C-alpha positions as CSV (number, residue, x, y, z in Angstrom):
1,M,125.0,141.1,140.2
2,N,121.6,142.7,139.9
3,K,119.4,140.9,142.5
4,R,116.2,142.4,141.1
5,H,117.0,141.0,137.6
6,L,117.8,137.6,139.1
7,L,114.4,137.7,140.9
8,V,112.6,138.4,137.8
9,V,114.3,135.5,135.9
10,S,113.5,133.1,138.7
11,F,109.9,134.1,138.9
12,T,109.5,133.7,135.1
13,L,111.0,130.2,135.3
14,L,108.7,129.2,138.1
15,M,105.6,130.4,136.2
16,G,106.7,128.5,133.1
17,S,107.1,125.3,135.1
18,L,103.6,125.7,136.6
19,F,102.2,126.3,133.1
20,L,103.8,123.1,131.8
21,L,102.5,121.1,134.8
22,S,99.0,122.5,134.4
23,S,98.9,121.6,130.6
24,C,99.7,117.9,131.2
25,S,96.7,116.2,133.0
26,K,97.5,113.8,135.7
27,K,97.5,110.1,134.7
28,G,94.5,108.3,136.0
29,S,92.3,111.5,136.0
30,I,89.1,112.1,134.2
31,A,90.9,114.9,132.2
32,A,93.7,112.6,131.1
33,A,91.1,110.0,130.0
34,R,89.1,112.6,128.0
35,E,92.3,113.9,126.3
36,H,93.2,110.4,125.1
37,M,89.6,109.8,124.0
38,A,89.6,113.0,121.9
39,K,92.7,111.7,120.1
40,K,91.1,108.2,119.6
41,E,93.8,106.7,121.7
42,Y,91.3,104.1,123.1
43,G,93.9,102.0,124.8
44,F,95.3,104.8,126.9
45,A,91.8,106.3,127.4
46,G,90.5,102.9,128.7
47,E,93.3,102.5,131.2
48,N,92.6,106.0,132.6
49,Y,88.9,105.5,132.8
50,R,89.4,102.3,134.7
51,K,91.4,104.1,137.3
52,V,88.8,106.8,137.5
53,Y,86.0,104.3,138.0
54,S,87.9,102.7,140.8
55,S,88.7,106.0,142.6
56,T,85.9,108.5,142.0
57,K,82.9,109.0,144.3
58,K,81.1,111.3,141.8
59,K,78.2,109.5,140.2
60,D,78.5,111.3,136.9
61,E,82.3,110.4,136.6
62,K,81.4,106.8,137.5
63,I,78.8,106.6,134.7
64,E,81.1,108.3,132.2
65,S,84.1,106.0,133.1
66,A,82.2,102.8,132.9
67,N,80.4,103.8,129.7
68,T,83.5,105.0,127.9
69,A,85.8,102.2,129.1
70,A,83.4,99.7,127.7
71,F,83.3,101.6,124.4
72,C,87.2,101.8,124.3
73,Y,87.5,98.0,124.7
74,W,85.0,97.5,121.9
75,K,86.9,99.7,119.6
76,M,90.1,97.8,120.6
77,N,88.4,94.5,119.6
78,D,88.9,93.3,123.2
79,M,85.6,91.6,123.6
80,K,86.4,90.0,127.0
81,N,87.0,93.3,128.6
82,A,84.2,95.0,126.6
83,E,81.7,92.5,128.0
84,S,82.9,93.1,131.6
85,W,82.7,96.8,131.3
86,Y,79.4,96.9,129.6
87,R,78.0,95.0,132.5
88,K,79.5,97.6,134.9
89,A,78.1,100.4,132.7
90,I,74.6,98.9,133.0
91,K,74.9,98.5,136.7
92,V,75.6,102.2,137.2
93,D,73.4,103.4,134.3
94,P,70.5,100.8,134.0
95,K,68.3,102.9,131.7
96,N,71.0,103.3,129.0
97,A,69.6,101.4,126.1
98,E,72.8,101.8,124.0
99,N,74.9,100.0,126.6
100,Q,72.3,97.2,126.8
101,Y,72.4,96.9,123.0
102,M,76.2,96.8,123.0
103,L,76.3,94.3,125.7
104,A,74.2,91.9,123.6
105,K,76.4,92.5,120.5
106,T,79.6,91.8,122.7
107,L,78.0,88.6,124.0
108,K,77.2,87.5,120.4
109,N,80.8,88.3,119.3
110,N,82.0,86.1,122.3
111,G,80.0,83.2,121.0
112,K,77.6,83.4,124.0
113,Y,74.5,83.2,121.8
114,S,71.9,82.3,124.4
115,E,72.9,85.1,126.7
116,A,73.0,87.5,123.8
117,I,69.3,86.7,122.9
118,I,68.4,87.5,126.5
119,E,70.1,90.8,126.5
120,F,68.7,91.7,123.0
121,N,65.3,91.2,124.5
122,N,66.3,93.4,127.5
123,Y,67.2,96.1,125.0
124,L,63.8,95.9,123.4
125,K,62.2,96.6,126.8
126,L,64.1,99.8,126.9
127,S,63.9,100.9,123.2
128,N,62.6,99.8,119.9
129,E,64.8,102.2,117.9
130,K,66.9,99.3,116.5
131,G,64.1,96.8,116.6
132,A,64.6,95.4,113.1
133,E,68.4,95.1,113.4
134,V,68.0,93.4,116.9
135,E,65.5,90.8,115.5
136,R,68.0,90.0,112.7
137,M,70.8,89.6,115.2
138,K,68.6,87.4,117.4
139,Q,67.9,85.2,114.4
140,G,71.7,85.0,113.7
141,C,72.2,83.8,117.3
142,E,69.6,81.2,117.0
143,N,71.0,80.0,113.7
144,A,74.5,79.8,115.3
145,L,73.1,77.6,118.1
146,K,71.8,75.2,115.5
147,W,74.9,75.3,113.3
148,K,77.2,74.5,116.3
149,N,75.6,71.0,116.3
150,D,75.7,70.5,112.6
151,K,78.3,68.2,111.0
152,T,80.8,70.0,108.9
153,R,83.6,68.9,106.3
154,Y,85.9,71.5,107.6
155,Q,88.2,71.6,110.6
156,V,89.6,75.0,111.8
157,E,92.9,74.7,113.7
158,N,95.3,77.3,115.3
159,V,98.4,77.7,113.2
160,K,100.7,78.1,116.3
161,A,103.8,78.8,114.1
162,L,102.2,82.1,112.9
163,N,99.7,83.2,115.6
164,T,100.7,85.2,118.7
165,R,98.9,86.8,121.6
166,W,98.9,90.0,119.6
167,E,96.8,90.9,116.6
168,D,97.7,88.8,113.5
169,F,95.4,89.3,110.6
170,A,94.8,89.8,106.9
171,P,96.7,86.8,105.4
172,Q,97.4,87.0,101.7
173,W,99.0,84.3,99.5
174,F,102.2,85.5,97.6
175,K,103.8,83.4,94.8
176,K,103.5,79.6,95.5
177,D,105.1,79.3,98.8
178,Q,104.8,82.5,100.7
179,L,102.2,84.1,102.9
180,Y,102.0,87.8,103.8
181,F,100.1,89.1,106.8
182,T,99.7,92.0,109.2
183,S,100.7,91.9,112.9
184,D,101.2,94.3,115.8
185,R,103.5,91.8,117.6
186,E,106.6,93.0,119.5
187,K,110.0,93.7,118.0
188,G,108.5,95.4,114.9
189,V,109.8,98.5,113.1
190,S,108.5,101.0,115.7
191,S,109.2,100.9,119.5
192,T,106.4,103.3,120.1
193,A,103.0,102.1,121.5
194,Y,100.0,102.8,119.3
195,G,97.4,104.7,121.3
196,W,94.4,103.0,119.8
197,T,95.5,99.5,121.0
198,T,98.5,100.2,123.3
199,N,100.3,97.4,121.2
200,S,103.0,98.1,118.7
201,Y,102.1,99.7,115.3
202,T,101.2,97.1,112.7
203,D,103.8,95.8,110.3
204,L,103.9,93.6,107.2
205,Y,105.4,90.2,107.7
206,A,106.2,87.3,105.3
207,V,106.6,83.6,105.9
208,T,107.7,80.8,103.7
209,F,105.9,77.4,103.9
210,K,106.3,74.0,102.5
211,V,103.5,71.6,101.8
212,D,104.0,67.8,102.2
213,K,103.3,66.2,98.8
214,K,102.2,63.0,100.4
215,N,100.0,64.7,102.9
216,P,98.9,68.1,101.8
217,N,97.3,68.8,105.2
218,N,100.9,68.7,106.7
219,I,102.3,72.2,106.1
220,T,105.7,73.4,107.6
221,Y,106.1,77.2,108.2
222,Q,109.3,79.0,108.6
223,L,109.7,81.8,111.2
224,P,107.8,84.9,110.0
225,A,110.0,87.9,109.2
226,L,109.5,91.6,108.7
227,V,109.2,92.6,105.1
228,D,111.9,95.1,103.9
229,K,111.9,97.9,106.5
230,K,113.1,100.6,104.0
231,V,110.5,99.9,101.4
232,L,107.2,98.8,102.9
233,N,107.4,98.9,106.7
234,G,107.7,102.3,108.4
235,E,107.2,103.8,111.9
236,L,103.4,103.9,111.6
237,N,100.8,101.3,110.8
238,D,101.5,99.2,107.7
239,G,99.7,96.1,106.4
240,V,98.3,94.1,103.4
241,V,96.8,96.5,100.9
242,A,95.8,94.2,98.1
243,F,94.1,90.8,97.9
244,D,91.8,88.7,95.8
245,A,89.0,86.9,97.7
246,R,86.6,84.6,96.0
247,F,83.9,82.4,97.2
248,I,81.8,79.9,95.1
249,T,79.4,77.1,96.1
250,D,80.5,73.5,95.7
251,D,78.9,71.6,92.8
252,A,77.7,68.7,95.0
253,P,75.4,66.3,93.2
254,G,72.2,65.3,95.0
255,V,72.3,68.3,97.4
256,R,69.1,70.4,97.4
257,K,70.1,73.9,96.5
258,R,67.7,76.6,98.0
259,I,68.3,80.2,99.0
260,S,66.0,82.2,101.3
261,Q,64.4,85.5,100.5
262,R,66.4,87.1,103.3
263,A,69.6,85.7,101.9
264,V,68.8,87.1,98.5
265,Q,68.3,90.5,100.0
266,D,71.6,90.4,101.9
267,I,73.6,89.1,98.9
268,G,72.0,91.8,96.7
269,S,73.1,94.5,99.2
270,V,76.6,93.3,99.2
271,G,76.8,93.2,95.4
272,G,75.3,96.7,95.0
273,S,72.0,95.4,93.5
274,S,69.1,97.7,94.0
275,F,66.4,95.4,92.7
276,I,64.9,94.8,96.2
277,Q,63.3,98.3,96.0
278,T,61.9,97.7,92.5
279,L,58.8,96.0,91.1
280,Q,61.0,92.8,90.8
281,G,61.8,93.1,94.5
282,K,58.1,93.2,95.3
283,A,57.7,90.0,93.4
284,V,60.6,88.4,95.3
285,A,58.7,89.1,98.5
286,L,56.0,86.7,97.4
287,F,58.3,83.6,97.8
288,K,60.0,82.2,100.9
289,D,62.9,80.7,99.0
290,F,64.3,80.0,95.6
291,G,66.3,77.3,93.8
292,Y,69.7,78.1,92.6
293,R,72.5,76.5,90.4
294,R,75.5,78.3,91.7
295,I,76.4,81.2,93.9
296,G,79.7,83.1,93.6
297,I,81.1,86.4,94.8
298,G,84.6,87.9,94.9
299,C,86.6,91.1,95.6
300,H,89.8,92.3,94.1
301,L,91.2,95.0,96.6
302,E,93.9,97.3,95.3
303,N,94.7,100.9,96.1
304,Q,91.9,101.0,98.6
305,I,89.3,100.1,95.9
306,C,87.4,96.8,95.9
307,A,86.3,95.7,92.5
308,M,83.5,93.1,93.0
309,N,83.1,90.1,90.7
310,G,80.8,87.0,90.6
311,L,80.3,83.8,88.6
312,H,80.8,85.7,85.4
313,S,80.9,89.4,84.4
314,A,79.6,91.6,81.5
315,G,80.7,95.2,81.5
316,N,80.2,96.7,84.9
317,T,77.7,93.9,86.0
318,F,78.4,90.5,87.5
319,T,76.2,87.5,88.3
320,I,76.2,86.6,92.0
321,V,73.3,84.0,92.0
322,E,72.5,81.8,89.0
323,G,69.0,80.7,89.5
324,A,67.4,77.3,88.7
325,G,63.8,76.1,88.5
326,V,60.6,78.1,88.8
327,P,60.4,80.8,89.8
328,R,64.0,81.4,88.6
329,L,65.9,84.2,90.2
330,D,69.3,85.6,89.1
331,V,71.0,88.2,91.3
332,V,73.2,90.6,89.4
333,G,75.6,93.0,91.1
334,Y,77.1,96.4,89.8
335,N,80.5,97.9,90.1
């Protein structure tokens, strides 16, 4: 046997092993966190940044870890952890206005409206770059605090037969007795974790329900089941791709129907209306609010295209707000 040849082969194998080890960053390292972040694997990136934050003594790595971990949880829609990590990020990087702004938004999403207003004001002490947006969000928080005490005709309940601790969303009626929805719950088609959330990939589920004729509020749901694996559900993310959503005001006699100037602007922007920048828009600015008869807006989503509609349509236009009284204002949208 040629000993020199054997030595060369052994040396080559050793160098190959070292190369493979060097190309895979150690779990819990700043390099591993950055690699996952570059791939938008926010769940894995967040886990690694948490470990770096706890172990590193370098100030720049501490700041990066806190900032990016908070951002990862925000992208994962994990607002509880996002709030916690934005507080950590502000602690190690107190002059970072973006973190201050994001903390306020996270508190707002968590329903902590009074705290959110305080943090929005703290942001304005650092920067006025998003001043107009911040003032609008503060107004939203103040409105929410008032609305929480208002009486309502609606009661929102958790449908425990359908909801899980994972992400369940995008419900869509199908036929007369079925509901389709999207979920990343366990035991789906794929056994691989999705790097963005570290949950499973999303799948399309169907559930059959039965409404009690004597008591329509009493609805019985069967166990949700995966829709045909071979046709609709695959190894990657799948979900509801079409729906019809429509919202219209109730025709309640005796109720004063007024809409604010700000609401007109917001509705106009959703419907693609550009009148706010026109001469008519300048006239709108002269009035605080307007009377209306009806408000309606809808969307038919199919093939990733949302076709908007309203109370009634004509060609590529549709009426969103049907005015009443003087001054009369109609809001028309365009597709």
